[in-house]
C-alpha positions as a printed NumPy array, in Angstrom:
array([[ 90.094,  34.118,  58.404],
       [ 93.4  ,  33.492,  60.541],
       [ 94.818,  36.034,  63.322],
       [ 97.586,  36.056,  63.634],
       [ 99.398,  37.651,  67.092],
       [103.138,  38.528,  66.246],
       [104.139,  42.368,  66.094],
       [104.326,  44.239,  63.005],
       [107.668,  44.636,  63.062],
       [108.29 ,  40.247,  62.711],
       [105.877,  40.319,  60.306],
       [107.632,  43.027,  58.345],
       [110.689,  40.401,  57.818],
       [109.483,  37.518,  56.929],
       [107.18 ,  39.464,  54.155],
       [110.568,  40.862,  53.468],
       [112.326,  37.326,  53.063],
       [108.936,  35.553,  51.753],
       [108.85 ,  38.275,  49.046],
       [111.421,  36.746,  47.14 ],
       [110.864,  33.613,  47.307],
       [106.802,  33.131,  47.165],
       [104.373,  35.641,  45.297],
       [101.283,  37.641,  47.679],
       [ 98.148,  36.148,  46.264],
       [ 95.805,  38.985,  45.499],
       [ 93.282,  37.27 ,  46.179],
       [ 93.75 ,  35.81 ,  49.515],
       [ 92.854,  37.896,  52.454],
       [ 94.925,  36.695,  55.853],
       [ 93.305,  39.507,  59.052],
       [ 90.586,  38.63 ,  60.915],
       [ 87.652,  40.667,  60.37 ],
       [ 86.729,  40.945,  63.996],
       [ 89.1  ,  41.993,  66.59 ],
       [ 89.073,  41.601,  70.559],
       [ 91.535,  44.166,  72.47 ],
       [ 93.896,  42.907,  74.864],
       [ 95.545,  44.633,  77.33 ],
       [ 98.434,  46.174,  77.309],
       [ 99.81 ,  45.134,  81.039],
       [ 99.902,  41.387,  79.279],
       [101.825,  42.273,  76.791],
       [105.691,  42.043,  75.643],
       [107.721,  45.503,  75.664],
       [109.29 ,  46.4  ,  72.661],
       [112.592,  48.998,  71.922],
       [110.126,  52.038,  72.074],
       [106.601,  50.211,  72.806],
       [104.212,  47.235,  74.279],
       [104.39 ,  44.152,  71.68 ],
       [101.023,  43.692,  70.145],
       [ 99.314,  41.888,  68.335],
       [ 99.486,  42.174,  64.139],
       [ 96.624,  41.186,  61.914],
       [ 97.736,  41.329,  58.539],
       [ 95.192,  42.606,  55.568],
       [ 95.787,  41.676,  51.734],
       [ 95.02 ,  43.848,  48.317],
       [ 91.372,  40.73 ,  48.625],
       [ 90.66 ,  42.55 ,  51.526],
       [ 90.645,  46.304,  50.262],
       [ 87.785,  48.381,  51.212],
       [ 86.277,  46.149,  53.493],
       [ 85.551,  46.725,  56.937],
       [ 87.279,  44.744,  60.571],
       [ 85.594,  45.263,  63.667],
       [ 87.376,  46.229,  66.979],
       [ 85.452,  45.471,  69.97 ],
       [ 87.205,  46.721,  72.744],
       [ 87.33 ,  44.863,  76.164],
       [ 89.586,  46.721,  78.539],
       [ 88.41 ,  50.487,  79.986],
       [ 91.478,  53.24 ,  78.937],
       [ 93.409,  54.499,  75.887],
       [ 93.308,  52.454,  72.804],
       [ 95.786,  52.472,  71.009],
       [ 95.61 ,  52.015,  67.362],
       [ 98.276,  51.554,  64.644],
       [ 98.272,  51.881,  60.874],
       [101.206,  50.219,  58.711],
       [100.253,  50.245,  54.575],
       [103.002,  49.846,  51.808],
       [102.576,  52.967,  51.229],
       [103.465,  56.195,  53.332],
       [100.715,  58.058,  53.16 ],
       [ 98.   ,  55.162,  53.343],
       [ 95.954,  53.993,  56.388],
       [ 92.7  ,  53.295,  57.38 ],
       [ 89.319,  55.509,  58.383],
       [ 88.193,  54.609,  61.582],
       [ 84.558,  54.639,  62.95 ],
       [ 82.484,  54.529,  66.22 ],
       [ 80.264,  52.297,  66.744],
       [ 77.177,  54.262,  64.756],
       [ 79.508,  53.963,  61.471],
       [ 80.596,  57.561,  61.649],
       [ 84.379,  58.836,  61.828],
       [ 86.439,  59.364,  64.59 ],
       [ 88.2  ,  62.669,  64.71 ],
       [ 91.808,  60.696,  65.394],
       [ 95.283,  62.757,  65.998],
       [ 97.746,  61.384,  64.406],
       [101.337,  60.256,  66.782],
       [105.538,  60.831,  65.832],
       [104.812,  57.108,  65.565],
       [102.435,  56.986,  63.135],
       [ 99.535,  55.239,  65.356],
       [ 96.588,  57.416,  67.34 ],
       [ 94.984,  57.398,  70.256],
       [ 91.383,  57.683,  71.681],
       [ 91.076,  58.252,  75.374],
       [ 88.404,  57.009,  78.111],
       [ 87.444,  54.344,  76.003],
       [ 84.509,  51.665,  77.914],
       [ 84.763,  47.739,  77.902],
       [ 81.509,  46.749,  75.385],
       [ 82.759,  50.114,  73.397],
       [ 83.199,  48.816,  69.118],
       [ 84.729,  50.871,  66.77 ],
       [ 85.238,  50.024,  63.519],
       [ 88.574,  50.409,  60.745],
       [ 87.617,  50.554,  56.472],
       [ 90.148,  49.736,  55.246],
       [ 91.884,  51.839,  52.284],
       [ 92.579,  50.145,  48.559],
       [ 95.772,  47.568,  49.443],
       [ 98.085,  47.291,  46.719],
       [ 99.993,  44.913,  48.264],
       [ 99.604,  44.772,  52.267],
       [ 97.778,  46.57 ,  55.605],
       [ 98.543,  45.809,  58.519],
       [ 96.419,  46.637,  61.627],
       [ 97.481,  47.08 ,  65.641],
       [ 95.443,  47.58 ,  68.652],
       [ 95.551,  47.36 ,  72.521],
       [ 94.397,  49.622,  75.312],
       [ 96.364,  51.128,  77.959],
       [ 95.109,  51.398,  81.55 ],
       [ 94.515,  54.393,  82.24 ],
       [ 95.911,  56.485,  85.225],
       [ 97.776,  53.429,  86.992],
       [ 99.309,  54.64 ,  90.185],
       [102.295,  51.626,  90.815],
       [104.533,  51.333,  87.837],
       [107.317,  48.874,  87.133],
       [109.887,  49.624,  85.737],
       [111.176,  48.775,  82.163],
       [106.914,  48.811,  81.26 ],
       [105.112,  51.58 ,  79.159],
       [101.906,  53.143,  80.689],
       [100.161,  55.906,  79.012],
       [ 98.551,  58.872,  80.999],
       [ 95.474,  61.181,  80.229],
       [ 96.578,  64.73 ,  80.662],
       [ 94.463,  66.054,  83.739],
       [ 94.75 ,  69.345,  83.878],
       [ 96.354,  68.744,  87.653],
       [ 99.68 ,  66.553,  88.824],
       [ 99.449,  62.449,  89.326],
       [101.296,  60.834,  90.908],
       [102.681,  57.065,  89.85 ],
       [104.774,  55.548,  92.907],
       [107.683,  52.64 ,  92.975],
       [109.989,  51.267,  94.895],
       [114.148,  52.252,  94.54 ],
       [115.596,  49.351,  96.715],
       [119.558,  49.622,  96.027],
       [121.33 ,  52.872,  94.984],
       [120.964,  53.527,  92.016],
       [121.191,  55.701,  88.152],
       [116.55 ,  55.856,  87.701],
       [116.127,  56.876,  84.509],
       [112.716,  57.676,  82.925],
       [111.572,  58.434,  79.312],
       [108.229,  60.69 ,  79.326],
       [107.449,  62.076,  76.522],
       [104.286,  63.968,  75.147],
       [102.589,  61.624,  72.736],
       [101.452,  64.95 ,  70.167],
       [103.389,  67.122,  68.441],
       [101.94 ,  70.907,  68.875],
       [104.574,  73.041,  70.795],
       [102.554,  74.025,  72.993],
       [100.722,  71.212,  74.902],
       [103.858,  69.921,  77.285],
       [104.428,  68.1  ,  80.209],
       [105.836,  68.537,  83.54 ],
       [107.26 ,  66.489,  86.262],
       [108.673,  66.391,  90.017],
       [110.358,  63.718,  90.978],
       [109.758,  62.746,  94.739],
       [111.394,  60.808,  97.996],
       [108.49 ,  59.696, 101.177],
       [109.9  ,  61.14 , 104.482],
       [108.383,  61.214, 108.003],
       [107.075,  64.51 , 107.543],
       [105.534,  63.023, 103.422],
       [106.5  ,  63.957, 100.375],
       [109.583,  66.303,  99.371],
       [110.43 ,  66.948,  96.179],
       [113.974,  66.086,  95.029],
       [114.303,  67.311,  91.596],
       [112.769,  70.908,  90.364],
       [109.953,  70.827,  87.638],
       [111.314,  68.779,  84.654],
       [109.605,  70.448,  81.409],
       [108.744,  67.602,  78.201],
       [108.565,  69.604,  75.089],
       [105.583,  68.372,  72.945],
       [107.762,  68.988,  69.886],
       [109.858,  65.936,  68.222],
       [113.012,  67.509,  69.115],
       [112.339,  67.888,  72.22 ],
       [113.945,  66.956,  75.805],
       [111.672,  63.396,  77.239],
       [114.362,  61.373,  78.961],
       [115.532,  62.435,  82.438],
       [118.728,  60.817,  84.754],
       [117.962,  60.583,  89.003],
       [120.197,  59.785,  91.555],
       [118.439,  57.865,  94.173],
       [119.013,  56.375,  97.272],
       [117.154,  53.819,  98.448],
       [113.638,  54.135,  99.254],
       [109.927,  54.9  ,  98.601],
       [109.439,  57.689,  95.052],
       [107.131,  59.076,  92.841],
       [107.051,  60.464,  89.992],
       [103.626,  63.641,  90.298],
       [103.141,  64.21 ,  86.21 ],
       [101.061,  67.275,  84.717],
       [ 99.425,  68.011,  81.464],
       [ 96.647,  69.19 ,  79.954],
       [ 94.003,  67.364,  79.363],
       [ 94.077,  67.286,  75.565],
       [ 97.108,  65.573,  76.142],
       [ 98.404,  61.698,  76.47 ],
       [102.27 ,  61.312,  78.584],
       [104.138,  58.077,  77.743],
       [105.906,  57.382,  80.824],
       [109.043,  54.247,  80.866],
       [111.517,  53.639,  84.101],
       [114.167,  51.537,  84.411],
       [117.28 ,  51.948,  86.736],
       [121.066,  50.863,  86.887],
       [122.481,  50.082,  90.599],
       [125.412,  52.032,  91.586],
       [127.758,  51.015,  94.287],
       [128.983,  53.395,  96.286],
       [132.395,  53.232,  95.085],
       [133.893,  56.657,  95.368],
       [136.664,  58.514,  97.061],
       [135.995,  61.781,  99.102],
       [140.147,  62.731, 100.233],
       [142.563,  62.976,  97.983],
       [145.666,  60.67 ,  99.008],
       [142.886,  58.132,  97.616],
       [141.333,  58.862,  94.966],
       [140.417,  56.548,  92.531],
       [141.725,  55.432,  89.722],
       [140.848,  55.707,  86.384],
       [143.177,  53.448,  83.796],
       [143.888,  54.57 ,  80.569],
       [140.863,  53.885,  77.5  ],
       [138.557,  53.273,  81.226],
       [135.365,  54.635,  81.783],
       [134.922,  55.638,  85.747],
       [130.266,  55.766,  86.342],
       [129.024,  57.344,  89.902],
       [126.037,  59.1  ,  90.392],
       [125.098,  61.839,  93.583],
       [121.652,  61.398,  94.766],
       [120.29 ,  64.522,  96.777],
       [121.032,  63.731,  99.972],
       [125.091,  63.686,  99.312],
       [127.011,  66.038,  99.502],
       [130.741,  65.228,  99.716],
       [133.498,  65.945,  97.159],
       [134.36 ,  62.866,  95.094],
       [138.536,  62.477,  93.778],
       [139.504,  60.483,  90.872],
       [142.851,  60.364,  89.678],
       [144.937,  59.207,  86.334],
       [148.19 ,  58.748,  85.803],
       [149.794,  59.566,  81.768],
       [152.347,  57.483,  81.755],
       [154.568,  59.947,  78.559],
       [154.129,  62.34 ,  76.637],
       [154.387,  60.668,  73.322],
       [150.447,  60.38 ,  72.931],
       [148.006,  62.709,  73.241],
       [146.045,  62.438,  76.317],
       [142.509,  63.153,  77.273],
       [139.885,  63.615,  79.99 ],
       [135.896,  62.88 ,  78.691],
       [133.778,  64.659,  81.357],
       [129.82 ,  64.305,  81.178],
       [126.471,  64.605,  83.082],
       [122.958,  63.302,  83.479],
       [121.582,  65.641,  85.75 ],
       [118.187,  67.151,  86.545],
       [118.792,  69.717,  88.415],
       [121.772,  71.857,  90.101],
       [125.254,  71.32 ,  88.327],
       [128.576,  69.319,  88.425],
       [131.579,  71.045,  88.721],
       [135.021,  69.469,  87.14 ],
       [138.048,  70.971,  88.345],
       [141.163,  69.532,  87.068],
       [144.932,  69.125,  88.674],
       [148.387,  68.767,  88.252],
       [150.356,  66.636,  91.152],
       [152.751,  68.986,  92.151],
       [150.95 ,  71.761,  91.374],
       [148.121,  73.672,  94.328],
       [146.724,  75.271,  91.481],
       [143.73 ,  73.969,  89.397],
       [145.18 ,  73.692,  85.444],
       [140.6  ,  73.62 ,  84.864],
       [137.748,  73.548,  85.663],
       [133.531,  72.579,  84.177],
       [130.782,  73.461,  85.038],
       [128.629,  70.982,  83.624],
       [124.408,  70.128,  83.84 ],
       [121.675,  68.96 ,  82.157],
       [122.839,  66.264,  79.158],
       [126.434,  67.219,  78.567],
       [129.64 ,  66.542,  78.233],
       [133.676,  68.471,  78.058],
       [136.843,  66.725,  76.579],
       [139.768,  68.477,  78.213],
       [143.248,  67.036,  76.721],
       [146.052,  66.308,  79.015],
       [149.102,  69.001,  78.083],
       [151.149,  69.166,  81.138],
       [153.131,  66.072,  80.156],
       [153.439,  63.218,  82.298],
       [152.666,  62.144,  85.317],
       [149.406,  61.982,  88.117],
       [146.46 ,  64.564,  87.098],
       [143.883,  64.539,  89.419],
       [139.705,  65.351,  88.822],
       [137.299,  66.756,  91.61 ],
       [133.492,  66.505,  91.326],
       [131.521,  68.8  ,  93.883],
       [127.53 ,  70.019,  93.185],
       [126.018,  72.408,  93.318],
       [122.483,  73.013,  94.477],
       [120.349,  71.372,  97.666],
       [117.879,  69.779,  94.674],
       [120.933,  68.4  ,  92.398],
       [120.906,  64.601,  92.02 ],
       [122.339,  62.927,  88.597],
       [124.729,  60.6  ,  87.024],
       [128.388,  61.297,  85.67 ],
       [131.111,  59.938,  84.44 ],
       [135.102,  60.588,  83.271],
       [136.5  ,  58.391,  80.651],
       [140.278,  57.918,  79.755],
       [141.392,  58.2  ,  76.458]])
């Protein structure tokens, strides 16, 4: 038997191509019948999940058993990918008894509290063309996290903490998703910053719903410093966590006379951190009234609100204003002819932080 340590997605592409060139032999099994798990810490990152070792089985392997040797403590991840949507394997424990598993939206399974030395078996189904198994182990209760790295955290029924450092003023993006969708076992989060007197919350409580359509992406505006994410869910839940950031230079103007210019068909993006309070001013010059022109205003914030007020040069009274929160946007058509327009941005709420964009089109 040969073990192929390549991702399921790559295998699928190769099979799609090769099926037009070389017929697959039904009596030629290719997957290892004994698998040793690897740690998620040592895997490359995919778009949503780590890229784990994939094991391919063909019709000649139908109804056989694959033995899985667990080599790490943590949360066991298993993906079954068959040639039919309803096709799956049967997972057995070391005593050959069926293991109850709750499936995720990604057609995968997670088992908490596995120990190094545990044994599991997968009884393969009847295979018509191909069947894949992907498996590895997430370390649980990891304290210090890295950017662009996936983590799985078992629900503890209380807050646990993920620590990280922000080296530059940044737009910080956090994915926090419950693995199991039952519409009630949600996950909760606070963002906290270390200060002289201890840890201070710099966001209101964020809720990630156990729903395939629920919110699970959060954007924060963070200055340089030490931070932690406080996460909580019920003990029968598992949470997926991943972070990334975009450095944001402190380039904005607080005076109308020095308002930052936005050229046609360009976008200005910046953030508010919890400690930044001053107004921001931007200006747009409309050269002609021949074409319709618009200003699109957007926010990605977690607490409080941002207010956008639009002015026309030569007029004291605002021509429009929008107050936005969450992940929303509004578009305003410039109706007052050619000339210079100003956009003033302000924040409300002591914990308000997040990202905003202004697009002139």
